[in-house]
N, C-alpha and C positions, 0 to 999 in steps of 0.2 A: 504493499500499499504506500510505503513512503516514496518508492521510485515513481508511482503514479502522481503522487500529490506535491512532490518537492518543486515543480514548476509552477505551482500556483502562489507561491510566496516570493517576494522580491530576493534579489541577490543580496547576501549578506544577512538575511533574516535567519533566526534560529527557529528549528521546528523541534517540539518536544514530542517525543513518541512514547506513549505508554502501552506497556506490553506485560502479559503474564505468562508468555512463553519464554522459559529459560533460554533457549536458542538465540532469541533477539539480543541478548546481552553481548554475546560475541559476533552474531551475523551482522548486525547493523553497523558497528565500527568497521568490520571487513568491508562491507558494501561502501562506506564512505572512503575507504582507501582505494578501492577499485574505481570508484566514480568520481574522485577527486573533491569530494565534499569533506568538511571538517566535522570530525566527532568531538564535540565541545566537551561533554562529561556524561556519565552513567552513574546512576544511584539507586539503591533499593528504596521502595516506598514503604512507609509505615503500615499500610493495609495490605501490602504483598505486591509482588510485582516490580517492575522497574520504570524509571523515566531515563530515557536517552535522548540527549540534545545534539541536533545536527544543524551545522551552519550551511546554507547554500552557498556554494561558491561561484557558480556560473549560471 
């Protein structure tokens, strides 16, 4: 879904991805490296799952 929606925000904007799939914690940063977007940070949420922040680079 991130790949489909990243083009909807301005260049330089940060997208917060909320995920409960453990694979997202490693897959999204890897996707950022492949697609030249910036993985800003990832952290576990108190209610479970993760927030993963991605900055659109182009």
